[in-house]
N, CA and C atoms as a LAMMPS dump frame, in Angstrom:
ITEM: TIMESTEP
0
ITEM: NUMBER OF ATOMS
420
ITEM: BOX BOUNDS ff ff ff
-5.0000000000000000e+02 5.0000000000000000e+02
-5.0000000000000000e+02 5.0000000000000000e+02
-5.0000000000000000e+02 5.0000000000000000e+02
ITEM: ATOMS id mol type element x y z
1 1 1 N -204.416 -36.989 -137.277
2 1 2 C -203.637 -37.008 -138.5
3 1 3 C -202.415 -36.129 -138.32
4 2 1 N -201.262 -36.678 -138.548
5 2 2 C -200.01 -35.957 -138.369
6 2 3 C -199.69 -35.109 -139.589
7 3 1 N -199.301 -33.883 -139.36
8 3 2 C -198.808 -33.014 -140.422
9 3 3 C -198.011 -31.887 -139.776
10 4 1 N -197.113 -31.298 -140.554
11 4 2 C -196.293 -30.202 -140.048
12 4 3 C -196.934 -28.893 -140.466
13 5 1 N -197.066 -27.984 -139.507
14 5 2 C -197.656 -26.674 -139.745
15 5 3 C -196.684 -25.587 -139.322
16 6 1 N -196.883 -24.416 -139.87
17 6 2 C -196.135 -23.241 -139.446
18 6 3 C -196.898 -22.585 -138.317
19 7 1 N -196.185 -22.165 -137.289
20 7 2 C -196.797 -21.344 -136.255
21 7 3 C -196.759 -19.929 -136.807
22 8 1 N -197.924 -19.368 -137.076
23 8 2 C -198.035 -18.095 -137.777
24 8 3 C -197.637 -16.916 -136.896
25 9 1 N -196.348 -16.614 -136.905
26 9 2 C -195.801 -15.455 -136.204
27 9 3 C -194.482 -15.108 -136.886
28 10 1 N -194.176 -13.833 -136.937
29 10 2 C -192.907 -13.413 -137.513
30 10 3 C -191.876 -13.319 -136.392
31 11 1 N -190.913 -14.212 -136.429
32 11 2 C -189.838 -14.231 -135.441
33 11 3 C -188.617 -13.573 -136.063
34 12 1 N -188.156 -12.501 -135.446
35 12 2 C -186.968 -11.804 -135.94
36 12 3 C -185.887 -11.706 -134.875
37 13 1 N -186.201 -12.078 -133.647
38 13 2 C -185.272 -11.913 -132.544
39 13 3 C -185.152 -13.217 -131.759
40 14 1 N -184.042 -13.927 -131.954
41 14 2 C -183.856 -15.208 -131.271
42 14 3 C -183.72 -15.042 -129.758
43 15 1 N -183.14 -13.933 -129.303
44 15 2 C -183.033 -13.718 -127.859
45 15 3 C -184.429 -13.684 -127.229
46 16 1 N -185.353 -12.987 -127.849
47 16 2 C -186.718 -12.92 -127.316
48 16 3 C -187.409 -14.279 -127.399
49 17 1 N -187.129 -15.041 -128.447
50 17 2 C -187.695 -16.386 -128.546
51 17 3 C -187.148 -17.272 -127.422
52 18 1 N -185.853 -17.146 -127.131
53 18 2 C -185.259 -17.908 -126.026
54 18 3 C -185.926 -17.54 -124.702
55 19 1 N -186.146 -16.244 -124.486
56 19 2 C -186.801 -15.786 -123.259
57 19 3 C -188.245 -16.297 -123.194
58 20 1 N -188.923 -16.316 -124.335
59 20 2 C -190.297 -16.833 -124.384
60 20 3 C -190.31 -18.31 -124
61 21 1 N -189.319 -19.052 -124.463
62 21 2 C -189.216 -20.473 -124.109
63 21 3 C -189.023 -20.628 -122.603
64 22 1 N -188.149 -19.838 -122.019
65 22 2 C -187.94 -19.881 -120.57
66 22 3 C -189.24 -19.593 -119.827
67 23 1 N -189.95 -18.591 -120.301
68 23 2 C -191.222 -18.177 -119.693
69 23 3 C -192.215 -19.338 -119.653
70 24 1 N -192.191 -20.188 -120.686
71 24 2 C -193.145 -21.296 -120.802
72 24 3 C -192.591 -22.629 -120.298
73 25 1 N -191.343 -22.627 -119.846
74 25 2 C -190.75 -23.879 -119.38
75 25 3 C -190.325 -24.802 -120.508
76 26 1 N -190.006 -24.217 -121.664
77 26 2 C -189.554 -24.972 -122.827
78 26 3 C -188.035 -24.833 -122.941
79 27 1 N -187.417 -25.743 -123.653
80 27 2 C -185.962 -25.725 -123.79
81 27 3 C -185.566 -25.322 -125.208
82 28 1 N -184.933 -24.161 -125.323
83 28 2 C -184.402 -23.705 -126.614
84 28 3 C -183.088 -24.431 -126.843
85 29 1 N -182.987 -25.141 -127.957
86 29 2 C -181.77 -25.906 -128.253
87 29 3 C -181.046 -25.267 -129.437
88 30 1 N -180.106 -24.408 -129.078
89 30 2 C -179.353 -23.662 -130.084
90 30 3 C -178.493 -24.598 -130.921
91 31 1 N -178.512 -24.357 -132.226
92 31 2 C -177.728 -25.11 -133.214
93 31 3 C -178.11 -26.587 -133.336
94 32 1 N -179.248 -26.976 -132.794
95 32 2 C -179.727 -28.344 -133.025
96 32 3 C -180.218 -28.393 -134.47
97 33 1 N -179.713 -29.276 -135.273
98 33 2 C -179.962 -29.288 -136.714
99 33 3 C -181.123 -30.168 -137.17
100 34 1 N -181.801 -30.815 -136.238
101 34 2 C -182.992 -31.583 -136.611
102 34 3 C -183.989 -31.505 -135.462
103 35 1 N -185.256 -31.698 -135.785
104 35 2 C -186.304 -31.716 -134.768
105 35 3 C -187.134 -32.981 -134.96
106 36 1 N -187.699 -33.445 -133.888
107 36 2 C -188.479 -34.677 -133.908
108 36 3 C -189.913 -34.359 -134.338
109 37 1 N -190.404 -35.102 -135.289
110 37 2 C -191.789 -35.01 -135.757
111 37 3 C -192.22 -36.415 -136.152
112 38 1 N -193.391 -36.551 -136.755
113 38 2 C -193.915 -37.867 -137.099
114 38 3 C -192.966 -38.657 -138.001
115 39 1 N -192.3 -37.976 -138.908
116 39 2 C -191.285 -38.62 -139.728
117 39 3 C -191.67 -38.889 -141.159
118 40 1 N -192.93 -38.756 -141.47
119 40 2 C -193.35 -38.873 -142.866
120 40 3 C -194.553 -37.977 -143.088
121 41 1 N -194.669 -37.49 -144.308
122 41 2 C -195.745 -36.582 -144.677
123 41 3 C -197.043 -37.359 -144.853
124 42 1 N -198.114 -36.881 -144.26
125 42 2 C -199.418 -37.527 -144.333
126 42 3 C -200.407 -36.546 -144.956
127 43 1 N -201.095 -36.981 -145.98
128 43 2 C -202.113 -36.197 -146.688
129 43 3 C -201.642 -34.786 -147.068
130 44 1 N -200.592 -34.688 -147.876
131 44 2 C -200.072 -33.36 -148.239
132 44 3 C -201.075 -32.512 -149.023
133 45 1 N -202.028 -33.162 -149.716
134 45 2 C -203.045 -32.387 -150.434
135 45 3 C -204.005 -31.714 -149.453
136 46 1 N -204.244 -32.328 -148.315
137 46 2 C -205.145 -31.758 -147.31
138 46 3 C -204.398 -30.793 -146.379
139 47 1 N -203.123 -31.101 -146.094
140 47 2 C -202.301 -30.29 -145.204
141 47 3 C -201.05 -29.848 -145.962
142 48 1 N -201.159 -28.775 -146.765
143 48 2 C -200.001 -28.351 -147.568
144 48 3 C -198.843 -27.865 -146.694
145 49 1 N -197.661 -28.017 -147.226
146 49 2 C -196.463 -27.553 -146.532
147 49 3 C -196.407 -26.026 -146.518
148 50 1 N -195.763 -25.473 -145.512
149 50 2 C -195.598 -24.017 -145.467
150 50 3 C -194.78 -23.53 -146.663
151 51 1 N -194.986 -22.276 -147.049
152 51 2 C -194.238 -21.681 -148.157
153 51 3 C -192.737 -21.798 -147.911
154 52 1 N -192.012 -22.188 -148.943
155 52 2 C -190.561 -22.277 -148.872
156 52 3 C -190.049 -23.562 -148.256
157 53 1 N -190.936 -24.463 -147.854
158 53 2 C -190.545 -25.726 -147.24
159 53 3 C -190.95 -26.87 -148.159
160 54 1 N -190.011 -27.773 -148.418
161 54 2 C -190.311 -28.952 -149.22
162 54 3 C -190.322 -30.178 -148.314
163 55 1 N -190.8 -31.28 -148.825
164 55 2 C -190.868 -32.507 -148.037
165 55 3 C -189.481 -32.918 -147.534
166 56 1 N -188.454 -32.727 -148.356
167 56 2 C -187.098 -33.116 -147.93
168 56 3 C -186.548 -32.198 -146.84
169 57 1 N -187.152 -31.019 -146.65
170 57 2 C -186.727 -30.089 -145.596
171 57 3 C -187.269 -30.483 -144.218
172 58 1 N -188.334 -31.268 -144.191
173 58 2 C -188.976 -31.598 -142.923
174 58 3 C -188.02 -32.357 -142.014
175 59 1 N -188.018 -31.977 -140.758
176 59 2 C -187.135 -32.588 -139.775
177 59 3 C -185.791 -31.892 -139.663
178 60 1 N -185.482 -30.978 -140.598
179 60 2 C -184.217 -30.239 -140.57
180 60 3 C -184.483 -28.825 -140.061
181 61 1 N -183.525 -28.281 -139.324
182 61 2 C -183.702 -26.938 -138.777
183 61 3 C -182.358 -26.322 -138.428
184 62 1 N -182.387 -25.079 -137.983
185 62 2 C -181.189 -24.382 -137.516
186 62 3 C -181.094 -24.417 -135.987
187 63 1 N -182.249 -24.445 -135.343
188 63 2 C -182.376 -24.543 -133.887
189 63 3 C -183.666 -25.324 -133.635
190 64 1 N -183.895 -25.702 -132.381
191 64 2 C -185.126 -26.422 -132.058
192 64 3 C -185.613 -26.015 -130.676
193 65 1 N -186.876 -26.294 -130.44
194 65 2 C -187.469 -26.093 -129.121
195 65 3 C -187.961 -27.452 -128.645
196 66 1 N -187.471 -27.844 -127.492
197 66 2 C -187.872 -29.113 -126.882
198 66 3 C -188.947 -28.827 -125.833
199 67 1 N -190.008 -29.613 -125.871
200 67 2 C -191.1 -29.48 -124.923
201 67 3 C -191.017 -30.649 -123.948
202 68 1 N -190.824 -30.383 -122.652
203 68 2 C -190.754 -31.477 -121.693
204 68 3 C -191.981 -32.392 -121.79
205 69 1 N -191.756 -33.684 -121.741
206 69 2 C -192.796 -34.72 -121.789
207 69 3 C -193.484 -34.864 -123.145
208 70 1 N -193.082 -34.105 -124.142
209 70 2 C -193.668 -34.243 -125.475
210 70 3 C -192.767 -35.137 -126.329
211 71 1 N -193.364 -35.804 -127.29
212 71 2 C -192.597 -36.667 -128.19
213 71 3 C -191.967 -35.876 -129.333
214 72 1 N -192.645 -34.817 -129.779
215 72 2 C -192.178 -34.031 -130.915
216 72 3 C -191.581 -32.717 -130.454
217 73 1 N -190.856 -32.06 -131.359
218 73 2 C -190.215 -30.781 -131.083
219 73 3 C -190.652 -29.749 -132.12
220 74 1 N -190.267 -28.517 -131.886
221 74 2 C -190.51 -27.428 -132.829
222 74 3 C -189.196 -27.137 -133.537
223 75 1 N -189.229 -27.133 -134.855
224 75 2 C -188.052 -26.782 -135.635
225 75 3 C -188.043 -25.294 -135.92
226 76 1 N -186.875 -24.677 -135.806
227 76 2 C -186.701 -23.254 -136.099
228 76 3 C -185.835 -23.165 -137.343
229 77 1 N -186.431 -22.673 -138.416
230 77 2 C -185.755 -22.615 -139.709
231 77 3 C -185.539 -21.154 -140.09
232 78 1 N -184.29 -20.8 -140.353
233 78 2 C -183.989 -19.425 -140.743
234 78 3 C -184.289 -19.239 -142.218
235 79 1 N -185.028 -18.159 -142.509
236 79 2 C -185.323 -17.756 -143.883
237 79 3 C -184.996 -16.276 -143.987
238 80 1 N -183.802 -15.976 -144.465
239 80 2 C -183.354 -14.583 -144.516
240 80 3 C -183.11 -14.075 -143.104
241 81 1 N -183.768 -12.955 -142.757
242 81 2 C -183.612 -12.371 -141.423
243 81 3 C -184.715 -12.816 -140.468
244 82 1 N -185.571 -13.715 -140.927
245 82 2 C -186.696 -14.19 -140.118
246 82 3 C -186.525 -15.667 -139.822
247 83 1 N -187.29 -16.132 -138.847
248 83 2 C -187.255 -17.533 -138.453
249 83 3 C -188.659 -18.108 -138.52
250 84 1 N -188.765 -19.264 -139.126
251 84 2 C -190.023 -19.98 -139.286
252 84 3 C -190.077 -21.078 -138.236
253 85 1 N -191.211 -21.211 -137.559
254 85 2 C -191.377 -22.265 -136.558
255 85 3 C -192.24 -23.367 -137.152
256 86 1 N -191.706 -24.587 -137.184
257 86 2 C -192.425 -25.733 -137.734
258 86 3 C -192.747 -26.717 -136.616
259 87 1 N -193.995 -27.129 -136.551
260 87 2 C -194.417 -28.038 -135.486
261 87 3 C -195.411 -29.045 -136.021
262 88 1 N -195.358 -30.244 -135.485
263 88 2 C -196.321 -31.299 -135.786
264 88 3 C -197.271 -31.365 -134.591
265 89 1 N -198.454 -30.783 -134.754
266 89 2 C -199.414 -30.662 -133.671
267 89 3 C -200.137 -31.961 -133.339
268 90 1 N -199.751 -33.06 -133.996
269 90 2 C -200.355 -34.346 -133.665
270 90 3 C -200.02 -34.733 -132.222
271 91 1 N -198.871 -34.283 -131.746
272 91 2 C -198.45 -34.529 -130.367
273 91 3 C -199.244 -33.583 -129.459
274 92 1 N -200.209 -34.111 -128.732
275 92 2 C -201.07 -33.256 -127.916
276 92 3 C -200.316 -32.585 -126.768
277 93 1 N -199.236 -33.183 -126.295
278 93 2 C -198.456 -32.54 -125.225
279 93 3 C -197.75 -31.304 -125.768
280 94 1 N -197.278 -31.356 -127.012
281 94 2 C -196.692 -30.172 -127.65
282 94 3 C -197.785 -29.119 -127.792
283 95 1 N -198.923 -29.523 -128.313
284 95 2 C -200.038 -28.595 -128.531
285 95 3 C -200.486 -27.948 -127.223
286 96 1 N -200.586 -28.726 -126.156
287 96 2 C -200.989 -28.173 -124.861
288 96 3 C -199.959 -27.203 -124.316
289 97 1 N -198.679 -27.483 -124.529
290 97 2 C -197.609 -26.636 -124
291 97 3 C -197.556 -25.272 -124.678
292 98 1 N -197.821 -25.235 -125.988
293 98 2 C -197.696 -23.956 -126.707
294 98 3 C -199.043 -23.382 -127.134
295 99 1 N -200.141 -24.109 -126.873
296 99 2 C -201.472 -23.615 -127.205
297 99 3 C -201.871 -23.913 -128.639
298 100 1 N -203.167 -23.783 -128.904
299 100 2 C -203.684 -23.98 -130.264
300 100 3 C -202.996 -23.018 -131.215
301 101 1 N -202.45 -23.545 -132.284
302 101 2 C -201.754 -22.716 -133.262
303 101 3 C -200.538 -22.013 -132.698
304 102 1 N -200.083 -22.459 -131.526
305 102 2 C -198.924 -21.82 -130.894
306 102 3 C -199.264 -20.561 -130.133
307 103 1 N -200.535 -20.375 -129.776
308 103 2 C -200.998 -19.142 -129.128
309 103 3 C -200.221 -18.737 -127.888
310 104 1 N -199.903 -19.692 -127.012
311 104 2 C -199.147 -19.363 -125.8
312 104 3 C -197.728 -18.918 -126.149
313 105 1 N -197.127 -19.586 -127.119
314 105 2 C -195.772 -19.214 -127.538
315 105 3 C -195.778 -17.844 -128.21
316 106 1 N -196.787 -17.576 -129.017
317 106 2 C -196.908 -16.262 -129.658
318 106 3 C -197.034 -15.158 -128.608
319 107 1 N -197.884 -15.385 -127.605
320 107 2 C -198.078 -14.385 -126.557
321 107 3 C -196.778 -14.156 -125.786
322 108 1 N -196.083 -15.229 -125.453
323 108 2 C -194.83 -15.103 -124.705
324 108 3 C -193.774 -14.354 -125.521
325 109 1 N -193.685 -14.66 -126.822
326 109 2 C -192.731 -13.963 -127.684
327 109 3 C -193.1 -12.479 -127.786
328 110 1 N -194.376 -12.196 -127.974
329 110 2 C -194.835 -10.806 -128.057
330 110 3 C -194.53 -10.03 -126.783
331 111 1 N -194.726 -10.67 -125.641
332 111 2 C -194.422 -10.024 -124.361
333 111 3 C -192.932 -9.73 -124.258
334 112 1 N -192.099 -10.683 -124.639
335 112 2 C -190.645 -10.485 -124.556
336 112 3 C -190.174 -9.382 -125.5
337 113 1 N -190.749 -9.319 -126.704
338 113 2 C -190.385 -8.249 -127.646
339 113 3 C -190.797 -6.89 -127.086
340 114 1 N -191.985 -6.824 -126.489
341 114 2 C -192.47 -5.574 -125.906
342 114 3 C -191.584 -5.137 -124.749
343 115 1 N -191.237 -6.06 -123.879
344 115 2 C -190.369 -5.753 -122.738
345 115 3 C -189.007 -5.257 -123.218
346 116 1 N -188.432 -5.952 -124.193
347 116 2 C -187.123 -5.562 -124.713
348 116 3 C -187.166 -4.146 -125.301
349 117 1 N -188.183 -3.88 -126.114
350 117 2 C -188.28 -2.562 -126.754
351 117 3 C -188.558 -1.468 -125.73
352 118 1 N -189.411 -1.748 -124.756
353 118 2 C -189.711 -0.755 -123.722
354 118 3 C -188.453 -0.409 -122.927
355 119 1 N -187.689 -1.418 -122.556
356 119 2 C -186.453 -1.17 -121.794
357 119 3 C -185.425 -0.422 -122.635
358 120 1 N -185.386 -0.73 -123.927
359 120 2 C -184.469 -0.024 -124.829
360 120 3 C -184.795 1.466 -124.862
361 121 1 N -186.077 1.778 -124.699
362 121 2 C -186.526 3.177 -124.713
363 121 3 C -186.619 3.758 -123.303
364 122 1 N -186 3.074 -122.358
365 122 2 C -185.924 3.525 -120.962
366 122 3 C -187.276 3.579 -120.246
367 123 1 N -188.191 2.708 -120.595
368 123 2 C -189.436 2.574 -119.856
369 123 3 C -189.257 1.526 -118.777
370 124 1 N -189.97 1.686 -117.699
371 124 2 C -190.014 0.685 -116.645
372 124 3 C -191.16 -0.257 -116.991
373 125 1 N -190.943 -1.552 -116.815
374 125 2 C -191.945 -2.551 -117.177
375 125 3 C -192.361 -3.327 -115.933
376 126 1 N -193.659 -3.362 -115.688
377 126 2 C -194.218 -4.177 -114.61
378 126 3 C -195.132 -5.195 -115.273
379 127 1 N -194.932 -6.454 -114.901
380 127 2 C -195.742 -7.535 -115.475
381 127 3 C -196.711 -8.04 -114.41
382 128 1 N -197.983 -8.12 -114.782
383 128 2 C -199.002 -8.648 -113.878
384 128 3 C -199.652 -9.861 -114.523
385 129 1 N -199.811 -10.908 -113.751
386 129 2 C -200.515 -12.091 -114.243
387 129 3 C -202.014 -11.844 -114.118
388 130 1 N -202.757 -12.251 -115.144
389 130 2 C -204.21 -12.141 -115.124
390 130 3 C -204.802 -13.537 -115.313
391 131 1 N -206.104 -13.634 -115.231
392 131 2 C -206.768 -14.922 -115.395
393 131 3 C -206.581 -15.478 -116.808
394 132 1 N -206.39 -14.595 -117.788
395 132 2 C -206.277 -15.032 -119.181
396 132 3 C -204.866 -14.898 -119.742
397 133 1 N -203.923 -14.429 -118.956
398 133 2 C -202.555 -14.288 -119.473
399 133 3 C -201.754 -13.326 -118.618
400 134 1 N -201.222 -12.302 -119.257
401 134 2 C -200.419 -11.306 -118.549
402 134 3 C -200.815 -9.911 -119.015
403 135 1 N -200.464 -8.934 -118.188
404 135 2 C -200.648 -7.523 -118.537
405 135 3 C -199.299 -6.862 -118.303
406 136 1 N -198.831 -6.116 -119.297
407 136 2 C -197.584 -5.358 -119.177
408 136 3 C -197.938 -3.898 -118.967
409 137 1 N -197.357 -3.307 -117.934
410 137 2 C -197.59 -1.887 -117.644
411 137 3 C -196.263 -1.185 -117.832
412 138 1 N -196.27 -0.2 -118.719
413 138 2 C -195.057 0.568 -119.033
414 138 3 C -195.178 1.958 -118.429
415 139 1 N -194.096 2.419 -117.842
416 139 2 C -194.081 3.792 -117.319
417 139 3 C -192.685 4.375 -117.526
418 140 1 N -192.652 5.69 -117.583
419 140 2 C -191.343 6.337 -117.816
420 140 3 C -190.71 6.757 -116.532
């Protein structure tokens, strides 16, 4: 069943989101004003729209994330100083690329924010790949 969901993460830094996309092999499309999704709302009573989003808003965005080999895209909608990520998880290639509920994208964004902040505070950052993800080691 197709429906648009919010990827539950607070995005405040587009540079880090762009870096997270690079990390995952996704394409950040700056100023793309629409994103590809199913195209019509299905069972809105069962799958309510995210707060602040109406049916006429679906498919519109400020930027987008393109997933290679996927049919659908992620819409990036600015709300004040934050950015909302909208995705139609019916596309299993999109879901596989970013993980359930966007877990892989959330982890990549979190890593990029941590790296940026650590470097801003003059810490050295070493990244190690693990069986379940990555480990960031900070040292002064």
